[in-house]
C-alpha positions as CSV (number, residue, x, y, z in Angstrom):
1,M,52.8,-5.0,-7.7
2,K,50.5,-5.8,-9.8
3,F,50.2,-8.3,-12.9
4,V,48.9,-8.6,-16.3
5,S,49.3,-11.6,-18.7
6,S,51.2,-11.9,-22.2
7,R,47.5,-13.1,-23.3
8,E,45.7,-10.3,-21.9
9,L,47.9,-6.8,-23.4
10,R,47.6,-8.6,-26.8
11,I,43.7,-9.3,-25.8
12,S,42.5,-6.3,-23.9
13,P,45.4,-4.2,-24.3
14,G,42.5,-0.5,-23.6
15,M,42.2,-2.6,-20.2
16,V,46.1,-2.3,-19.4
17,W,46.1,0.9,-20.6
18,K,44.3,1.5,-17.8
19,K,45.6,-0.4,-15.1
20,L,49.2,1.0,-15.9
21,E,47.6,4.9,-15.9
22,K,46.6,3.3,-12.1
23,A,49.9,1.3,-11.3
24,K,51.9,2.9,-12.8
25,D,53.9,-0.5,-13.1
26,L,52.7,-4.1,-14.1
27,V,54.7,-7.1,-14.5
28,I,53.7,-8.6,-17.7
29,T,53.3,-12.0,-16.5
30,S,53.9,-15.4,-19.3
31,N,52.8,-19.2,-18.4
32,G,52.3,-17.4,-15.4
33,R,56.5,-16.2,-15.1
34,P,57.2,-12.3,-15.2
35,V,58.8,-11.4,-18.7
36,G,59.1,-7.7,-18.5
37,V,57.8,-4.9,-16.7
38,L,55.7,-1.5,-18.5
39,T,56.1,1.7,-16.9
40,R,53.8,4.2,-17.4
41,A,55.7,7.4,-19.8
42,N,54.7,10.3,-21.8
43,E,56.1,12.9,-24.4
44,E,56.9,15.1,-21.0
45,S,58.7,12.0,-19.1
46,L,60.4,9.9,-21.5
47,E,64.0,10.3,-21.2
48,D,63.6,11.2,-17.8
49,V,61.7,7.7,-17.4
50,L,64.7,6.0,-19.3
51,A,67.5,7.4,-17.6
52,S,65.9,6.0,-14.3
53,L,65.8,2.6,-16.1
54,R,69.4,2.8,-16.8
55,A,71.0,3.9,-13.6
56,G,68.9,0.9,-12.4
57,R,70.0,-1.7,-14.8
58,A,74.0,0.1,-14.2
59,Q,73.0,-0.3,-10.2
60,R,71.7,-4.3,-11.0
61,A,75.3,-5.0,-12.7
62,V,77.3,-3.3,-10.1
63,L,75.9,-5.1,-6.8
64,E,76.6,-8.8,-9.4
65,M,80.2,-7.6,-10.0
66,R,80.4,-7.5,-6.3
67,R,78.3,-10.8,-5.7
68,A,80.7,-12.7,-8.2
69,A,83.4,-11.0,-6.0
70,V,82.9,-12.6,-3.1
71,A,81.4,-16.0,-4.4
72,R,85.0,-15.9,-5.8
73,S,87.2,-14.7,-2.5
74,L,88.3,-11.4,-4.7
75,N,86.7,-9.2,-2.4
76,R,90.2,-9.9,-0.1
77,W,91.8,-8.9,-2.6
78,S,94.1,-5.9,-0.8
79,D,95.6,-2.8,-4.0
80,K,98.6,-4.2,-3.6
81,D,96.6,-7.4,-5.0
82,V,95.0,-6.1,-7.6
83,E,98.7,-3.7,-8.7
84,A,100.4,-7.1,-9.1
85,I,97.7,-8.5,-11.7
86,I,97.3,-5.1,-13.8
87,R,101.1,-4.7,-14.1
88,K,101.5,-8.7,-15.1
89,S,98.1,-8.4,-17.4
90,R,100.0,-5.2,-18.9
91,R,103.5,-7.1,-19.2
92,G,101.5,-9.8,-20.9
93,R,100.3,-7.6,-23.5
94,G,103.7,-5.8,-24.5
95,K,102.4,-2.3,-24.4
96,V,103.4,-0.1,-21.7
97,A,99.9,2.1,-20.3
98,A,100.1,5.8,-20.4
99,G,101.7,6.2,-16.7
100,D,102.7,2.5,-16.5
101,K,105.8,2.2,-14.5
102,R,108.5,-0.8,-15.0
């Protein structure tokens, strides 16, 4: 992975675009720390690139939720435990969801 400072991007954007053309992805840094990623795209590939980025973010969110569940031992719950919590929550709201049998 190639790194480019935000200063370099500001001062020499043409050089950064050339680097991006070769590397396809560049990590932008500020004070030596990553702050963003530049990904090569054009008019034809833009929608696909954006869809891939969104899918990657969604996968990352799921991974973080799974890790949080493991940290809280929620991954050990059975389906019966989960259903009991859902029923209790629904009763607390005072509403009956479609298909909910009390």
